[in-house]
Each structure stands twice: as structure tokens, then as C-alpha cells.
N, C-alpha and C positions, 0 to 999 in steps of 0.2 A: 199890836205886836207887844209881846211880853219881853222886855229887856231888863227887868228888875234885878237880875243877877249880874248885870254888867256894870263896869264903871260908867259914870254919866257921859263922859266924852265919847266912849265907844258906842254907847246906846244912841247918842245923837247922830254919830256917823252912820250907823246902820239904819236909823230912821230915814235919813236922807237917801241912803243907798237904795232902800226898797222902792223908791220912786223912780229910780233910773235903771241901773244895771246890777247884776248879782255879783259884784266884786267889792272887796273891802280895801280901802286905802288907809294906811296907818298914818296918823298925824306926825309931822316932823321926821319922816323916815329918811328923806334925802337919798333916793336910790342911786346906785352907780352901775346898774346893769346886773343881769342874772349871775354872772361869774364872780364879780367882786362882792356882790351882796351875799353870795353863798358862804363866803369866808366869815361873815358876821355870826354865823352859827357858833363859832368858837367863843363868843362873848356871853354864852349862857353862864350865869353866875348865881351862886347860892345866896339867898337873902341872909341866912345865918351860916357862916362858914363852919360852925360846929356841927351842923346837921349831918354832914357826911360821916362823921365819926360815931354818930348815934345809932347808925344802922347795925343790925346783927347779921353776921355772916355764918351760914350753915352749909353743910355739904352732905350729899346723899349719893348712893350708888345707883346709877341708872342702867348700866350695862352689866348684867349678871355674869356674862362670860369674862368680864374683866373685874374681878372683885376688888382690886386695889384702886380702881379709878373712882374719882369722886367729883361730882358736878357741884359747883358752888352757887349759892344764891344769897341775895341780901334782902333783908326786910326791915321796914320801919312799921311796927305794929302799934295801933292805938291801945289804950289801956282798957278799953271796953270793946264788945263786939262791934264791928264796923265793916263796910264794904272794903274789899281788897282789890287794888288796881295792879295788874301785872304789866310791867313795862318792858317792851322789846326794843333794844337799840338797833342802830343802823348797821351797815355792812362792817363786820370786823369789830363791833363794839363789845366791850367787856362789862360785866356786872359792876365792876368797881370804878368805871369811868365817871367823870364829872357830869356830862350832859344828861344821862338818864337819872342821875341823882338830883339834878335840878327839877326835873319833872316829878320825881318822887316827893320832893319838898313841896311842890305846888299842890299835889293832891293830898298830901298829909295835912297841910294847913287847912284843907277843906273838910277835915274830919275823917278821912279815909286812910286805911293802911296801904303800904306800897311794897311791891316785890320786884326785884331786878334779877334777870338772868342774862347770860352772855348771848351774843348773836350766834346763830348757827354757823356763821362764817368766821367765828373767833376760834383761836386755837384751844381755848378752855372747853368750849362746847364740843368742838371737833374730836378732841381726844377722849372726852368723858361721856358723851351722850349721843354722838352721831352713829347711826346704824351702819352706814356705808363707809364712813371716814372721809367722805368727799362732799362738801357743801356745794350748792349751786343749782340743784334740781329742786325747785320750790316745793312740789308736792311731798317729796321725801323729807326735806328739811322741816316742813310744817308738821308732818307726822311725828318726827323725832321730838320737836318742841312740845307738841301736845302730850306725848307720852311722858316726857320729863316733867312737865307741869302737873300732870296727874299725880305723879309720885311726890313732887314738891308740896302740893296742896295737902296731900295726906300727911306729910311731915309737919307742915305748918299747923294744921289743926290739932295734931298731937302735942306739939311744943307749946302752943299758946292757947291753953284751955279757957282763959278769961278774956281772950280777944279773938274769939272765933270769927272768921269771915262770914258776914251775913249775905254777901253776894260777891261774885267774881266779875271783874271787868278787864278789858284789854286796852292797852295804849301802845301803839307801835309807831316808830318814825323811820322814814326812808325804807331800807330793805326790811326793817322790822315792821313797817306799816303794811308791806306786801304780805309778810308772814302772818300778821294779825288777821288779814282778810281770809287767807287760806285756813287759818285756825278756826275762823267763824264757820267755814264750810264743814270742817271736820267735826266741830262741836255740834252743828246742826244735825249731823248724821249720827254721831256716837252718843251725844248728850251725857258725857261724863263730867263736864265742868260747868256747863250751862251758864255761859257768859251772858250778862244782862245788857251791857253796853260795850261797844267796840269802836274805838276812835283810831282812825288811820291818818297819819300826818305825812303828807308828801310821798305817797306810794308810787313807785315806778309802775307803768302800765305794760310797756314792752320791754321785757327783760334783756333781750338781745340788743335792742337799741340803747338801753342804759349802759351796758358793758361797752358797746361800741363808742359811746360818747367818752367814757373814761379813757379808752385806748386812743381816741383821736386827740384828746386834750394832752395826753402824754407825748404824742408824736410832735407836738409843737416845738420842742427843744431841738429836734433834729434839723430845723431850719436856721438855728443860731450858730454863730461861729464859736469856737472854743472859749474865746474871751467873753462873748455875750452869755454863753451858758453859765460860766462861773459867776458872772456878775448878777444875772437875773435869777439864777438858782439861789444864790446866797440871800438876795433881797426877798424873794418870795418865801423862802423857808424861815427867814428871820421874822418877817411879819406874821407868818402863820404861828410860829412858836410864841411870839409876843402876845398874840391874841389868845393862844391856848393856855398861857400861864394863869392859873387860877388866882394867883396873888396880884396880878396886874390890876390897876384901878379900873373900875367899871365905867364904861363909856356912856355918854348920854344917848338919848333916843336917836338922834341924828348925828352922824359923823362920817368923815371920808377916810378911806384907806389909801395910802400913797402907793398905788399899784395899778398896773394897766390890765386889760382883759387877758392878754396872753400870759402874763405872769400869774394872774389869778387862776387861769386854767391849769397852768403847770403846777401850781401849789396844790390844787385839788387833786390832780392826777398823780402827783408825786406821793401824796399821803396814801391814796388808795392803791397805788402800785406797791408800796411797802407793805400794806395790809395783805395784798395778794401774795407777796413773797413769803411772809410769815405763815400764811395759810398753807402754801405749798410745802414749806419746810415741815410743818406739823403733820401734814398728810404723809409725807415721806418717812417721818419718824415712826408713824403708826403702821403704815403698810407700804411696801415697796411694789409699786405697780409696774416696774420695769420701764418707766418713762425717763427717769433721771439716772445717769450713769454713775454719779458720785454717791457712795453709801453715806448714810446718816451717822454722824458721830457727834454726840452732844458737846464734847469738849472742843472740837475743832470743826467749824462749819464754813470756813472762808471759801473753800473751793465749791462747796455745795451752793452757797449763796451766789457765787458768780455764775453758776450754771442756771440757777433759778431766775436771776434778774432779767433774763431775756424773755420770760414768759409774760405776755400781756393777758388780758381777760379772754380774748379770742383764743389764744393758744391754750389757755387753761381749760376753757370749755371743750375744745376739740380734742383734748388729750385726757385730762383727769376725769372730767364729768362724763365724757363718752365712755371711758374705761370702766367707771363705777356703775354706769347704767346702760349697758350695751343693748338691752332689749326694750328700754323705755322710750328712746327717740333715735331717729336716724339722721335727720338733717337739722340745720338751724331753724328752718321753718317749722319742723315738727316740734323741736324744743320750745319754740315760742308759743305754739299752740297749747302745749301741755304745762308750761311752767310760768307763763305770764299772767297778768291780771285778767286778760280776755276770757280765760277759761271759767272765770267766776261770774259771768254775766247773769245767769239766773239768780245767784245769791245777791248780787248788788242791786238787782231790780226789785227784789222782794223783801230782803231782810231789814226790818225796821230797827234793829239794834245798832245799825252801822251809821257812823258819821265820818265823813272824809274832809280834812282840811288840806287845801293845796294852794299853790301860787300860780298865777297865769304865766309867769316867765321862768318856771322851773325848766332847766335845760334837759332834764330827763324825760320831758313830755313833748310830744308832737302836737300840732293843732288838732289832728284827728283824735288823739288821746283825750284832750281836754273836752272836746264836744261829746265824745263817747261817754266819759264819766258823767258829764252834766245831764245827758239824756237818760242815763240809767238811774242816777241817784236823785235827780230832782232837787228838792230842798234839803236833801241829806248830804250835800256837798257845799262847802263855802270856799270861795276863791279869794285870796289876797292878791292885789295888783302887783305888789313888789315882794322881793325876798329871794328870788332864785330858788335854790334847793335848801330849804330849812333856814334861810338867812334872816327870817323874822321871828324865829322861835325864842330869841333872847328877850323880845319885847314883853313887858308885863301884861299888856292887853291880850296877847296870844296865850300866855300861860294862864291868865284868868279865865279865858274862854274854855280852854281845855279842862281845867280843874272844875269849873262850874258845871259844865255839861256832864262830866262824869259824876258829879255830886247829885245830879237829878234835875238840873235845869232843862227846859225844853229847847229844841233847836230854834235858833232865832228865825223868825218868819221873814226871810229875805225876799221871797218870791210871792208876788200877788198877781197871778195871771189865771185866766180861765182856759188857757191852752191845754189841750189834751194830747196824749201820745198818739201817734198814728197807729192804725190797726196792725196787728201782727200778721205777717204773711203766712200763707199756707205751707211754704217750704222753709226748711231750716235757714237761719240767717247766714248769709255769705258776707264775711267781713272784708272790707277793702284794706289794703296795706296802708300804714301810716304815711303821710306825706310830709316831708321835711326838706329843708334846703340841702341836707347832706345826702339824701336819697333821691333817685329819679322818681318822678310822679308815676304812680300806677294808674293808668287810665282804665283798665278793666280788671276785674277780679279773676286772677289766674291761679288755679291750684297747682301745687308742685307736681311734677311728673313722678310716676312710680319709681323710675330708675334715674340715677344721676346721669345727666348728659351735658355736653358742652354747648348745646343749642339753647338759646333763650326760650322761655316758655311761650307757647302760642297765645295770641290775643283772641279772646272769645267775646263775641258781641253780646252774649247773654250768659247768665250763670249756668253751670252744668246741672244736669238732672240730679237731684239729691238721691243719695243711697241710704239715708237714714230717715226715720220717721220725723214728722214735724214736731217741734216743741209744743207743749201744751200752752194754750193761750193764758192760762192762769199764772204763768211765770212772769208775764208782763214784759217780755223781751222787746227791745226797741230796735227796729231794722236800721241798718246803716243809712239808708236813703231818707230816713225820717229824723235825723239828728237835729235837735233844736239848739242852735248856738246861743250862748249867753251874751246878749247884747241889749241895747237900750229898747229894742222893739219886741223882743221875744224872751221867753223864760222857759225853763224846763217844766215838765208836768209836776204838779204838786204831789207831795207824798203825805200820808197820814202821820201826824206828829207822834213821836215816840212816847208811849205812856210809861210813867215811872211806877214800877211795881217792886214790892219787897219780896225778896227770895229767901226761903228758909236757910238756915245755916248749912254750910257745905258738909256733907257727911263723908268721911274717908272711906274709900273702898280699896278692898285689898288689890437691754440697753438701747434707749432711743436718744437722738440728738436733743440738746436742750432747746433748740429752736425747731419745733416740729414742722413737718411739711404741710403746707396749706393746700386746699383744693386747687386743682389745676385751673389756670385761666382759660377762657374760651379759645378754641383753636382758631387760627387765622386762615386755615385752609378750608376751601369749600367742600363740605361733606357730600357723600353720595346721596342722590335724591332718594328719599324714602318711598316705599310703595304707595303711600297716600300723601299727597302734597300737604304740607303744614305751613300755615301762614305765620311767619315770625313776627313776634312783637318787637317794635322799635326800641323798647327799653326793657331791661331785665327787672324782675321783681326786686324790692328793696333788700330782702334777705339774701337773694342770689347775688345781688350787687355787692353786698357786704362781704360775702365769701370770696368773690372774684377780686375785689379790691384790697383784700387784707394785706397782701405783701407790700403794696405801694403806700397804702394809707395808714396801716396800723403796724407794719412789720417791725422787726427788731431794730435796735439802735444802730446808728451809723458806725461803721467799722473804726473810724478815727476818733470817735468820742464815746465814752461809756460813763453812765452814772452808776456809781457803786453804792449799794445800800448797807453793806456790811462794814464792820469795824476791822481795821487792820489788826492782825494778830501777830504776836511776837514769835 
């Protein structure tokens, strides 16, 4: 096993790890659980505080129909030709944020140039680069990002003649990690940027489930009394702000946060809910879809903010995203099929440019998601035991791994097994629904009916007859029944190590209510018998369950308590 590029202590940990299970435990981490650990993401700190100011900010026009709009990007260029790492932040992240700048510093110290752009879910990208003006449909978001990057790289190569990019690489985290994998698929098809390495850190697999988790976390405060809300909100936000403060003293590798799980969940959801509110406000400032009744006025937004604050991610998807893409998807099940990571199964199984870093206790993943990723990626995915969602990214060992692999180091040989993937079935793969504590278990694979009904989907003893041709065996697809879990006795199928190649220089080329109506709950009346008897499933599918339970589990705030995100205006 070649671990020469790693710090000695991490190499020893991985050497021991390869003899047992394919998971990494960081020394002295002192985990507090997935929710509290997630907040440690805010401890990302620059080694040199002056690095942030050394980056150059430029802007270009991406939307010809809006000649005054300008998309900003930030670069740290080496003085000589070098690989350029493009960094995609998480949901709502901005090119000027500290977290992506820390990753930029890590790769810059390895002799590479770095480039930051805003998330497709950020107001800056939404106003200046989004084709629809509504983020949330991953294929469209990724296409917008790819188009913007093509123009940006053209601009970079013209501006920095002495520091031309020798190759382009992608680094994305959280939602940016999902976008990075979609960009890999686009690049494989269009070959305009030709990324050589793609590193995806903690990507969500099931997009609807990820949004559902954020809505569920936010609903926690509705169980508190007004006094508890005030106390716990102030405590959670104060801890969050203290950790976020870039001037706060850097903590040691192991430390405890004085917060419980519910407060941690609320702090996470509170921040992402504010991000959503800013996104909706930016959408409304660009295009009035008739969803909000309050007109946008830049000088006074208090009443608009109050109308927006009742929108959770479910409401946002079922109104704005549905309105922007009326012909792209019809149901949440359909959206998940077309906008989640599942759609990229052929790419993940075959693209040797990709490495995924994840954590076993990331609350955005189900057990199904973890096994699915492991089966497809083999030794191109590394799991950390602790960290929640991005909660170990502040650790120097993790930053060293990221920057070293992008700099050309091979994937650590964590898996030593002769196990091979099960044969590909002759029919298209039928994917089971994720199984989590929050969703009922899906015992059988049940396709969504053609028309929306109040009946639960029928249980089928066997998968339906396929209507599309079987996938070619060369794609290396892994059937759901052949998932190889990562444990002490089995390991994913081995993948060919990624070869490091030098790529030539990149050549430039030329009125509805604020709280929208949810899908109706299942009728309690016995329906008329259909012409053909249908055996009812004892449990609805997870996505259907999510739709039916939205009012009770995710619905708007209590009438007697409201959390306001806006500043009081005079």
C-alpha cells in the first residue's frame, strides 16, 4: 500500500484499517454524534489568515440576455503553469465564503491553482448565471454551472498567460459534491473542459430525503414552549456564530460542544432555512412566478420576508421548482429519479476520475445509500467513521488527503479482497426505496402509478416487466440484490487505480398563499371496488409517505409561535 503522500499517523491508521473494515477513524476526534459533529464544519480555518485576501476576484457575463449581470469568481493562481482546481461550495455557498477558501488554500499549498464560484443555490449565481432563475433541479443546475465554468476558464486563460492551467479538476462538497458528479457526466458527454480528477465530499444521494431531513430538523422547535424556544434558539445560534467567527481561536482536534442533539438539529436547520429564504427572495426579485403575493421592493422587504418564512424545502420544491420545470417532472418520485445521485449509476460504476469521501453517520444518507455507493465505487470511496455531514473537514488529515489526491497521489489501497461484483441481470435494474427510521420499510419494489390516486401502491411479488432495453454489461452496473456492505468480512469489488496523466494546456473556445396547498392525505372512506381487484400494500412508498405526512411532520410553524428571519424596519 502506497501511503507515502500521507502524514505518518494517518498512514499507520490506514495500514491497520486495511486489515479490518473500510472505514477511517480519526485520532482524538471525540465524536458527539452526527448532528453535533456536523457543526464542527464551522471550524474550518485558514493556516494563513492573509490567504483569503490574496485571491483575485473577476466577473464575467454569462447571460447574454442580461448584459448588465456579472457572475463573480475568485482565483489563486500559481506563478507558473499548474493544474487548476475548481471548488464548488455547498447549498447556498458563496465564492467569498471562508470554507471553500480553506480548501483553496489546501490545494494551493500543493502547487495547484484554485478557483471558486458560488453555489447554484446562492443568490449571486441565481441572478447572474441560472437559465431558469430557480435552483433545485440538479440536471439543469449542473448544466448552468458547466456553461459558466466554460466561459470562466476561457477568461482565466486569457488573463493569466504565464500561469495557464495544465489540467482542470473538480472539488465539491455537500450539494457542490452532487453538482460535481453531475458535471462529470456532462463533461464526459460534451468534453469541453476535460476534468482529470473529480473529488466529491459528502454528496447527498437522495435529494428529496436530504430536503426532508432539513425540514424535519426545523420542525423540532414546534415542540418547544415559547420560553424554551427563546432559550434554545439563542443558545444554538450563539454557538453557531461563535464557531463561524473566523477570528475565534482554533480548537484542538478533539473538543466538545455544549449543545444537545435537538439544539444541534435546530441550529443546522435554522441556517439552511435562512438560506432558502434568501434564495426565494432572489428568485422573486428576478421573476414573479405568481407564487408570492407581496411584490419585491429592494428598499422594504419586511412583509415579503414574512410571507417567505413559511416556506420549507418541501413547499419550495412543490411550488417554485415545479413552476420552473413543469415538463421535467411530475411527482416527487419522478423528481428523485431525475435529480438525485441515483441517475448517475453508470457514471459512478465506470468513471475512474472520481473519488468520493463520505462519513458513515452523515444524516443525509440512509443505510441503503451507503451500501449503494460502496457497491458502485469500490475502492473509489473512502468512509470516515465520524463527522456527520462535513464535520471532519476541519481536520488537517482530511485536508491533506484531499489536496494530496488532487495533486496526483493514488487512491489509498484500503480494500484487499478477491470478491467480485455479482453478474448484471438481463433486465434493467429496479432500485428499492431507501430504508430509514423516518420512512416505512419498502418490502417490495413498487413503481409509482401513472396517475395520482389516494390508494397506496399495490404490492408486487416480482419486479414488473421492463419496458426499456437492458443496460449494456460494459457499464458494470451493480444490482440492488448484490450490494456488498462494508464490514469486517466483506469489501466492495476492487477498481483499477486512477492513473496520473498530464493533460495539455486548456485552450479557450469561443397570487398564491404563502403556505401552498399540499397533496391531499389518503381518503378515509372506502373507495368503490375497481374493475380488477388490486392488492393494497400495507405501507406506502417512502416518497408517497413523505407527501402524505408533509402537513403534520414538516408543515408550517405553530400559529402561536413564529421565528422571524428578517430585521425589523423603521
